[in-house]
N, C-alpha and C positions, 0 to 999 in steps of 0.2 A: 583521434586518426583510425583509420579503418585497418582493420589487420589482414596481412596476407592469406590471400587464397593458399589452404589448402591444397600440396600436388595428391592425385589419385591415388586410391588405396596399392593398386598395380604399380604405379611407379614408386611409391615409398616402400614397397618390399623387393622388387627386383633389385634399387638399389641396397637393401639390405643385404638380399643374399650376394650379388656382385662382390660384395665390399669385406663380407664377412668369410664367403664359401671360396672364395680366389686364394685365400690368407694359408699360407702353410700350417702346419701347428707349430705353435712358439711359446717360449717359456714366459707363464704369467712375471707379471709385475714390472712395470715399468721403471728405471733407473733415468739418473739424469747422463746429458750427454760426458760431464765430467767426470762422473762415477766409473763409467763403462769404458772410458778412451785409456787404451796402454800408453804409460810415459811417455814421453818427446825421446826420439832416440830407440825404441823401440823395434827393432827388427825392419823388414822391408817390409811396413803398412804402409796403404796411402789414405788416410780417411778424411770426405768428403761429407759437403753439408748441401743437405735438400730441404726445402721449405716446408714439404710434408711428405709421406707417404705415397709411395706409385699404389696404383688403384690395385695393381695384379702384378704378379711377376710370371703371366703365360702374354707372349708377343701376340697383340692382334685383340685383344679383348677390348682394350680405351687406345685409343687416338688422342695421348697425352704424356708431353713429354719425359715425365721422371720417369713415367715405367718405362719409354725409350731407352731413356739413359743410363737406368740401371740395368736395363735384359739386353744393352747391344756387350756387355761383358759377359752376360749368362749363357746366352743364345748364337746360335748361329743359321743360315741361312743360303741359298741357292747364291747370291750375289750379294758384292756386296761396293759399296762407293769410292774408286780409288782418289788421289788426290786434287785430280781433275774433276772431281764431283759426277764420274761415268760409271756407269756400273761394270765390275772385274770379277773376276773368277773369286769363287768361295771357297763350299761344299763345292759347285757345279767348276771342273777343271775348263770345259767350253761346253756351247750353243750354236745349235742352227735356228735358222728364222726361216719359212716355206716362203716362195715367190709371191704367194698370196697373202703375208702374214699373219696366217691363220694357226701355223703349228710349229709351236717352240719346243725344240729336242735340249735335253740336259745330258751332258754324259759328266758324271757324279764322281768324287773322287771314292778309292777303296778305304781308307784309311781313317774316317770319320768315326768317332765312337762318344753316344750319350755318354753323360756324366755317369752313368746307371753300369756303364762298360761296353752295351752292347751296340755291334756297327749299326751307322744310318744307313741304308737304305733307301730306293726309287718311294717303294710302297710308304714310308712311313712320312713323304712330301702330298701323296695321294692322300693318306688321312689326316695330314695335319690342315691341309688347304679344305679338306670335305667337312672338318668339324670345326673351321670357320665359318661356312654356309649353312650349319646346322640352326636351324630359329633360336634353340631353348639353350643354344649356348652364349648366344645375344654379341656375335665378337664383332665389333665396330669397323674394323678390318676386312672382310668377309665380304660381306654384298659391295664395297666401295671398290674395293679391291679385285674382285675376283668375279664381278656379277658376269663380265665376257665371257667366260669360258663356258662354254657347249654342255647343254647339261644343267648350268647351276641356277638356272630360273628353277626350271622343273622338278629337282630337288630341294630348293627351298619353299614349292610350294608342295611338297608331299607327294608330287607324282610321279616321280623314280626313287628309286632306294638308294641309288649312287649318282655322281658327275660324272658324266661320261668324260667329259672331254678331262680328266685327269688320268693320265696314264701310267704302268709300269711295266714297262714289258721284260725287264731283265733291271736286277738289284742298283745297276750303274746308271741305268737309265731312265729318265723322266719328263714326259710329256705333256707337254699345257697346248689344247686345241682350242680355238676359238669361235664362238657362235658369229664373231664378227671381229675387225681389225682392232685393237687398242694397242697403240702406238705408244702409252707408257706404260705396259708390264712390265718390260727390263728395269725401268726405273723403281718400281714400285716390291720390285720384287728385289730389291737391292737394301732395301729397309728392314730393319731390325722385327717389324711387326709380319713381315711372314716368314718368318725362323721357322724351325721344324723341330716339335715337339714329338717324345714315345707315346703311342697309345696306354701304353700298360703305367704309366706316372699318373695319368689325368682321368678323373670321373668322365666317361665315355655320354657326350651330350650334355653335360652338365662345365658349368663355368669354374672349376672346381680341381687340385690337386688331389690326386690319391694319399701323397706323403709329405713330398717336398717338390721343390721344382726341380725339372732335372731338360739340361739344355744339352748343347754339344760346344760349346763356346769355351773362352779363354780361362774362364772362371767358372767354379762350381758354388753350388749352394750350401750355406755352413745355418746361418741363422736369421729369422725377420722377429727382432722384439717392437709390435706396433708402435707407433710415435717415439720411438727408442732409433731403432740403429738397423740397417738389411749389412749381412756380412758372405763376402764374399772369398774362396780361397782360389791360388791357384791350381788349373787342374794341368796337373801331369801328363797327360795323355792328347790333350790340347794337339790339333793336328797341324797348324803351324809354328809349333815350339813352346818349350812352356814360358808365360811369361818370367816379367826379369821382377815382379815386385810378388811376393806371400799372400796378400791377402788385401780385401777391400773393404771400407767398413764407411757404410754409407749413412749419413746421421741425419733423423730428424730436427731440425733447428728451424723454428716458424718464423722466428726474429731476428731478421739479418744484423742488427743491433749485439742482441745476445753472442749472434756467430762470430763477426769480429771481434767481440770479447776473446772467447775462446779460440778463437785463430791465435790470436796476440798471447795466448796463453800456452800456445804449442798444444792445443789439445786437434786441432783441426789443422791439416793441412794445405786443404786447397776449398775456398767458399765463394760462391758469386756476390757481388754486391749492388746494389742500385743507389738512385739519385740520393735520397735521403743519410747514404752513410759516404758518400764521396765528399763531404765537407773535412770529415773528419778523416777521411782515407789520408785525402791530399795535403793534411795540416801534419800529418805522421810524418818523418823520412823516412822509416822502416816501411812503413806501409806502403809509401809512393813507390818508391821503389820495385817493390813486391805485385803490383797491382798490373795488369797486361789485362790488351782489350785485341778482343777478334770480332772479325763482321757476323755476321749473323742475320737470316733469314728470318724474321717471328715480326709478327703483326700484332701491336697491342694495337685494345679496340673497347667501343663503351655496347655493347648488345641493347638494344630497342627491341622490347617482347613483341610483337604484333598478338600474341596468342594473348596475355595477360593487358595491353593499352591499346586497343583497339584503333585508337590516333596514329600510333607508329605504322597504320597500314599504309596511311598517306603519304606519298613521296616527300609535301611539303613541307609536312612536320619534321620529318628526316633529316632534310636540310637545314630547317632553319636551325636543329641544335645544332649540325655540322658548324653552319656561319657564324651561331653564337659564341660558340665558345672558342679563346686565341691560343688554340693548341700550341704554339710557338713559343708564345711567354709562358704558357703554363710548363712547359719541356726545360725551357734554360733557366728560370726562378725557383719552381718548386724539384724538378726531378735534378737540375744540375746538370743537363746535355745528358743524362744516359740514356738517352736514345735521339733520335732523327722524327723529324718529321713525317708524318706518313703522305707522301702525296697522294695514295691512293690505297691500293688494297693486296699489290703484290711488289716483294720487298726489293730494294736494288739489289741485282747481283743476278736476280733467277731470270733467265734466258728471254721469257713472255710479259717481263713487266713493260710499261710504254712509255719510251722516250722520251723524254723531257715534259714528262703528265707533271702538272699544276697542281697542288693540294687548294682544298676551298678556302679564299681568305678570311681573315679575321671581319665580318660586315654585319653588326648588331643591325642597322637599318633596315638591312635587306634579310635577315633574320628575322623582326619581327612583321615585316609584308608577311613573306610567306606563313609565318602563324597564323595573320589574322584574315589570311585568303583561305586558308585548311578551316576556319571556322574556331579560332582559338585569340580573337583579339587581345591583347598585352596580357594571354597569360588565362583569360577568362573560360573555364569553360570544359579545363584541362583539366584531367583527373589528376589526386596528390601521387607522385609515385616517389617509391624509395631508388639510390643506387649504391648497387651493391659493391664491397671492394674487401680486399683482405686489409690488416696491418699495417702491410708494406707499405703502400697507396693512400692510407687515410689522408694524410697533406693534401695531395692531388685531388680525393673525389670528394674533399670537404671545398675544394677549391674548383673542381664542377659545377657543382650542388650552386654553388655562390652566384656563377657564373649564369648559370637557368633562371634563377631566380631573379636576379636582376635586370638581365637585357633580354629576356622575356616574360619574366613575371612568372616560370612556372613551380607549384608549388612542390619541393622537392629535398627529400631528406635521406640521410647516409646509413649506411648499415654496415657493419665493419662483423664479418664474420672470418672463421677459421678458414682456409685456403679449403680442405675437404669438403668444408659442406658450402664451400662458396660453389667449388667443384659439382659434386652432386645436384645441388640444384639447377645449375647449368644444363644437366643432362637430363633433369626430370623434366624441363621446356616450360613448365606452368608456375615454378615458384619466383620467377626474378622478375621486377619490372625492366631495370638496366642496371648493367653490371661489367666491371672490365675485368680482361681475361684475355691473353695471349695465347696465337695460335700456332704455333712454329712450324717449319719445314723437315718433314721425315727424309723429301729428297726434291730434287732440285726442278718443281715445276711449279705453273700458276695455279693447276689442278689443285691445290693444299687450300689455297684461297677460295679460290672462285669457285668450285664443284665443294668441297666438304662444305662451306659455312655457308653458300648458298645455293645451293640447289635444291629448290623443291625435294620435300618429301626426304631427303637424306636425312639418317640419324643424328648425324652432326651439324642440322641445319637448327643452330640451338633459337632462332628467333620466328621462326615460323613466315617465312619470307618465301615466296612463291610465284613467281611471275613467267609465265610460260614463253614469251621473248628471250629472258633469259636461259631459260633452262634448251630453248633449244639452239643457240649462238653456243652453251657448253656441250650438247651433245655433239655439235659439229665442232668444235675443238680436240674434243677429246676420241674422236671417229677419224679427223683427220690423220692419212699418211707421210703425207709427204710434209717434209720441217719447214719447211721455209711458209706454205698455209696453214699447220698448225699452228706457227707463232703468230701468224697475222688472224687467226681464227680466235687465239686466247685474246689476244689483245683487244678486240672487237668485244668479247664479255666483257674485256676488264673497262673497257669505254663506259659499254651501260651501266655498271655493277659502280663504277665511279659518276654516274649519274643520280642513279634508283639511291644510293647510302645505305641497304639496307641495316649495315655498321654503322659505328661513327668510328672511321679509321684516323687511331692516335698517332702512335708512333710506329719505324721503325728500331729494334731492338739494336745493342750492341751487347758481345757478352764479354763483360767484367769480370775478372779473376781475381783474385787474391793466391800468389802460388807461393808455399816455401822454397826456399832459394837450394831446401836436400832432394827435391822432387822434378826430377830428369826428365824432359821429353813431352811432357804434358799440353797438349794443344787443343783447338776446337776449329771447326770450319762452321762452314752458313749453318748446316745443319745439329751443332750439337758438340759439345766435346767429344774426339775420338778414342775410339777403346783404348782400355790403359794396361793392354797387353806390351805394350815398347816402355812403357812407363818405367823411369829404376828410381831409388832412394838413393842418392849417395851422397852420406852424410863426413 
């Protein structure tokens, strides 16, 4: 067996630095969840399960869901989404946009405090957004979210000492001036990834906290024990009123079956479940009653890395892989319908999704024909590949590999890793041949998938896809100010992505949570679990 090519030294060092320096000081010695969990019935505490640690608790360094889910209760930004998924006031009381669409002026509340007690002022947003654009910080959200701000490129290229378009005329006035129209700016400003942080709490120019994470949200940081838990407590000075619970304990439990057992013992209050556990949940009268389903804007995909496997640069090969996989049968029989078949790349419920979009059918004959046209008849000459996933989807990935072998003659093997390792390898770009992952929306826009995953040269373009025509369509969609024309432009990009299939679009997810009856008010929207500031514990 051919060994996996090692990532570059720089990639390894960067991964290690970000994983270590982004963490606050922690107590040594990991303990089991059961040992740490408070007894059932103890106080107004909500205990949640996550499959892995967040990458960091500074918003924007990484665009991944667990960082966002935990950070949403710790941090606050200019705006947030309302119940209709529209930008709504948060730290900003109101805002105006100039007629040319280039100047956004935000009037801030004057009663918002960081968790260190200092008042949040407009210059804090100038600092935060400038930090996100600082190359040494390597914030994933920065160039993608703020790249159209006037002077952003000069600052990132070292040609300017400040970002011209980030301005604070007064403590309660923050202004963003753009170099070109950016119709999605308000949506991105409503995400947790553009939350404000205080300069005194971080190391300037480096991706790490000086002492501990400091935000301005409903809950403040208590402790982070790596691979065990992240604990937050209610912020009595929260500008929208003290939360109704006292404490959030976010536990790292990689194995879902273990999480279900701990939930049944009363050690966890809220856990997400996946297909392999649904048979057990549905067979238990108590668990079945406590299972709640919410719609979700997440695409589950298999990446085909063009950097490691040059054959994936051929569209015919990528299409052959999609035709060969019987995705609907796998979803029904292996994953027990814990997701819907992905018709394309933009999940249902997102305004720019293509109406009536049809999924690639299961067509092994067409798949073999395309693979042969690409120069690999019967799979001969195609390099051996590893298909990587986490333990939660072992059965699914084994079935995927079996179908690739049986229908295309592809020599493929399964590799199962810890979710953190899979994620690190994904960001390293040159470690995995093919792997499964999910990409969740932090805002209701096709930009999340069509831009972030596939635009040429972008940090979150994990598979090395770069098509000038596709890039042109995305540029057009991102700059179009007319709402109807913008939707049409995104749909044009979606149609080309459907033809090109840079990734295998496998499924559109749904949120499936087991929620204890004493937890009241917990819910999720398309973007994820809502902030816990209004959740109650009633025993």
